[in-house]
VEXMI-897667 format. One record per residue: residue in three letters; x, y, z of N, C-alpha, C in turn; residue number from 0. Coordinates in nm, 3 decimals, decimal comma, padded with zeros to 5 digits. Each point is the difference from the previous one (the first is absolute). Layout:
('ALA' (X Y Z) (X Y Z) (X Y Z) NUM)
...
//
This chain:
('MET' (00,337 00,564 -00,726) (-00,121 -00,041 -00,005) (-00,020 -00,047 -00,153) 0)
('CYS' (-00,124 -00,104 00,052) (-00,043 -00,097 -00,160) (-00,151 -00,005 00,009) 1)
('ASN' (-00,024 00,001 -00,104) (-00,179 -00,023 -00,020) (-00,035 -00,142 00,034) 2)
('ILE' (-00,135 -00,055 00,028) (-00,036 -00,140 00,027) (00,052 -00,095 -00,119) 3)
('GLY' (00,001 00,082 -00,106) (00,067 -00,135 -00,116) (00,140 -00,028 00,005) 4)
('LYS' (00,071 00,104 00,032) (00,159 -00,033 00,061) (00,005 -00,069 00,115) 5)
('ALA' (-00,075 00,020 00,116) (-00,021 -00,036 00,113) (-00,017 -00,167 -00,007) 6)
('THR' (-00,126 -00,041 -00,090) (00,019 -00,141 -00,026) (00,119 -00,073 -00,080) 7)
('ARG' (00,041 00,067 -00,075) (00,117 -00,079 -00,068) (00,110 -00,007 00,114) 8)
('GLN' (00,055 00,070 00,079) (00,082 00,009 00,100) (00,000 -00,071 00,133) 9)
('SER' (-00,161 00,007 00,051) (-00,012 -00,123 00,076) (-00,086 -00,117 -00,036) 10)
('GLY' (-00,020 -00,016 -00,079) (-00,048 -00,146 -00,058) (-00,124 -00,010 00,046) 11)
('SER' (-00,076 00,107 00,044) (-00,142 -00,006 00,073) (-00,104 00,047 -00,133) 12)
('ALA' (-00,124 -00,054 00,009) (-00,083 00,053 -00,066) (-00,046 00,128 -00,022) 13)
('ALA' (-00,042 00,087 -00,083) (-00,094 00,139 00,034) (-00,082 -00,025 00,098) 14)
('GLY' (-00,111 -00,073 -00,042) (-00,104 -00,021 00,109) (00,047 -00,032 00,152) 15)
('THR' (00,118 -00,107 00,010) (00,037 -00,019 00,127) (00,070 00,131 00,092) 16)
('ILE' (00,056 00,075 -00,064) (00,073 00,116 00,044) (-00,105 00,119 00,011) 17)
('ARG' (-00,119 00,006 -00,026) (-00,117 00,070 00,017) (-00,070 -00,049 00,145) 18)
('TYR' (00,016 -00,131 -00,008) (-00,085 -00,066 00,123) (00,111 00,073 00,105) 19)
('TYR' (00,132 -00,040 -00,005) (00,091 00,025 00,103) (-00,018 00,135 00,061) 20)
('LYS' (-00,037 00,079 -00,117) (00,003 00,198 00,040) (-00,133 -00,016 00,067) 21)
('ASN' (-00,076 -00,055 -00,031) (-00,161 00,004 00,052) (00,020 -00,032 00,140) 22)
('VAL' (00,063 -00,118 00,056) (-00,002 -00,047 00,114) (00,148 00,039 00,074) 23)
('ASP' (00,018 00,124 -00,063) (00,107 00,039 00,082) (00,158 -00,067 00,027) 24)
('LEU' (00,011 -00,099 -00,067) (00,084 -00,052 -00,007) (00,169 00,069 -00,072) 25)
('VAL' (-00,043 00,086 -00,109) (00,114 00,086 -00,039) (-00,091 00,139 -00,043) 26)
('ARG' (00,106 00,096 -00,027) (-00,055 00,134 -00,021) (00,061 00,054 -00,120) 27)
('SER' (-00,083 00,067 -00,079) (00,039 00,088 -00,126) (-00,025 00,138 00,010) 28)
('GLU' (00,053 00,044 -00,096) (-00,058 00,163 -00,015) (-00,053 00,016 -00,144) 29)
('ARG' (-00,071 00,108 00,008) (-00,064 00,037 -00,133) (00,054 00,097 -00,091) 30)
('SER' (00,019 -00,017 -00,102) (00,063 00,095 -00,102) (-00,076 00,122 -00,014) 31)
('ALA' (-00,015 00,083 -00,086) (-00,038 00,133 -00,043) (-00,146 -00,075 -00,082) 32)
('ILE' (00,005 -00,059 -00,062) (-00,075 -00,081 -00,073) (-00,105 -00,129 00,080) 33)
('GLY' (00,043 -00,007 00,106) (-00,083 -00,101 00,075) (00,083 -00,138 00,000) 34)
('CYS' (00,086 -00,024 -00,081) (00,081 -00,139 00,025) (00,045 -00,007 00,103) 35)
('ARG' (-00,020 -00,183 00,035) (00,094 -00,042 00,115) (00,124 00,028 -00,028) 36)
('LEU' (00,097 00,056 00,101) (00,163 -00,012 -00,023) (00,042 -00,078 00,133) 37)
('PHE' (00,083 -00,107 -00,005) (00,039 -00,071 00,080) (00,156 00,006 -00,004) 38)
('ASP' (00,067 00,034 00,123) (00,159 00,042 00,056) (00,079 -00,169 -00,016) 39)
('GLU' (00,089 00,016 00,047) (00,115 -00,129 -00,002) (-00,008 -00,062 00,131) 40)
('ASP' (-00,040 00,076 00,077) (-00,062 -00,095 00,143) (-00,119 -00,086 -00,020) 41)
('CYS' (-00,089 00,063 -00,080) (-00,117 -00,067 -00,009) (-00,011 -00,124 -00,086) 42)
('ILE' (00,114 00,018 -00,098) (00,033 -00,127 -00,127) (00,067 -00,085 00,139) 43)
('ARG' (00,059 00,011 00,067) (00,093 -00,097 00,100) (-00,118 -00,073 00,076) 44)
('LYS' (-00,068 00,098 00,038) (-00,146 -00,072 00,101) (-00,063 -00,116 -00,113) 45)
('LEU' (-00,055 00,069 -00,102) (-00,054 -00,089 -00,101) (00,057 -00,142 -00,021) 46)
('ARG' (00,136 00,022 -00,008) (00,064 -00,129 -00,029) (00,014 -00,106 00,098) 47)
('LEU' (00,010 00,075 00,124) (-00,016 -00,071 00,131) (-00,148 -00,079 00,002) 48)
('LEU' (-00,074 00,086 -00,032) (-00,152 -00,053 -00,001) (-00,007 -00,125 -00,087) 49)
('GLN' (00,059 00,027 -00,120) (-00,019 -00,142 -00,089) (00,071 -00,087 00,040) 50)
('GLN' (00,119 -00,025 00,078) (00,049 -00,107 00,034) (-00,098 -00,069 00,135) 51)
('VAL' (-00,042 00,107 00,074) (-00,106 -00,033 00,101) (-00,112 -00,108 -00,051) 52)
('ARG' (-00,056 00,048 -00,108) (-00,109 -00,015 -00,071) (00,050 -00,147 -00,071) 53)
('ALA' (00,109 -00,018 -00,029) (00,071 -00,117 -00,082) (-00,019 -00,126 00,122) 54)
('LEU' (00,034 00,038 00,104) (00,034 -00,095 00,109) (-00,130 -00,034 00,061) 55)
('ASN' (-00,118 00,055 -00,037) (-00,109 -00,058 00,035) (-00,046 00,069 00,154) 56)
('PHE' (00,050 00,102 00,060) (-00,042 00,059 00,132) (-00,111 00,040 -00,058) 57)
('THR' (-00,080 00,017 00,138) (-00,127 00,046 00,042) (00,013 00,127 -00,013) 58)
('GLN' (-00,146 00,089 -00,077) (-00,028 00,126 -00,047) (00,071 00,078 00,108) 59)
('GLU' (-00,008 -00,012 00,125) (00,006 00,094 00,086) (00,165 00,008 00,043) 60)
('LYS' (00,081 -00,109 -00,052) (00,139 -00,019 00,036) (00,068 00,127 -00,032) 61)
('PRO' (00,005 00,058 -00,136) (00,040 00,100 -00,054) (-00,007 00,156 00,084) 62)
('ARG' (-00,096 00,024 00,086) (-00,004 00,087 00,102) (00,113 -00,030 00,093) 63)
('THR' (00,020 -00,117 00,063) (00,077 -00,032 00,110) (00,171 00,024 -00,031) 64)
('LEU' (-00,005 -00,014 -00,157) (00,140 -00,013 -00,067) (00,079 00,157 -00,055) 65)
('LEU' (-00,119 00,068 -00,036) (00,052 00,108 -00,030) (00,048 00,107 00,088) 66)
('PRO' (-00,056 00,012 00,098) (00,062 00,090 00,104) (00,134 -00,058 00,030) 67)
('LEU' (-00,005 -00,136 00,020) (00,166 -00,043 00,012) (00,080 00,030 -00,105) 68)
('TYR' (-00,038 00,006 -00,085) (00,080 -00,029 -00,131) (00,080 00,176 -00,015) 69)
('GLY' (-00,096 00,079 00,058) (00,020 00,145 -00,029) (00,070 00,079 00,139) 70)
('ASP' (00,048 -00,079 00,069) (00,060 00,037 00,136) (00,151 -00,051 00,012) 71)
('GLU' (00,078 00,050 -00,084) (00,136 -00,011 00,017) (00,086 -00,036 00,159) 72)
('ARG' (-00,065 00,022 00,091) (00,022 00,021 00,135) (-00,038 -00,127 00,062) 73)
('ARG' (-00,086 -00,072 -00,041) (-00,044 -00,131 00,077) (00,103 -00,106 -00,016) 74)
('SER' (00,013 -00,119 00,099) (00,069 -00,080 -00,003) (-00,048 -00,138 -00,097) 75)
('SER' (00,087 -00,061 -00,044) (-00,019 -00,122 -00,047) (-00,096 -00,093 00,088) 76)
('VAL' (-00,022 00,000 00,141) (-00,084 -00,072 00,113) (-00,118 00,044 -00,031) 77)
('ASP' (-00,032 00,155 -00,034) (-00,113 00,032 -00,040) (-00,064 -00,042 -00,080) 78)
('VAL' (00,039 -00,041 -00,111) (-00,044 -00,067 -00,135) (-00,057 -00,135 00,040) 79)
('LYS' (00,049 -00,040 00,086) (-00,049 -00,167 00,027) (-00,115 -00,012 00,081) 80)
//
């Protein structure tokens, strides 16, 4: 688990962007005993994917479609197309 500072460095996303993704339920975090957001490795991978989606100029809603596909290891390549 890492705090938002480390999550920004590992994912390439700005802290404000990570907070936005959290607020719109694209990523999840836990809270530490003192109230800091904590992000796990799965969240960091999702943040990296979101950075790539953003760099490709996809619409705001596209990540909502891509994240469930990304998280489903049972899906076939055809499902992604």
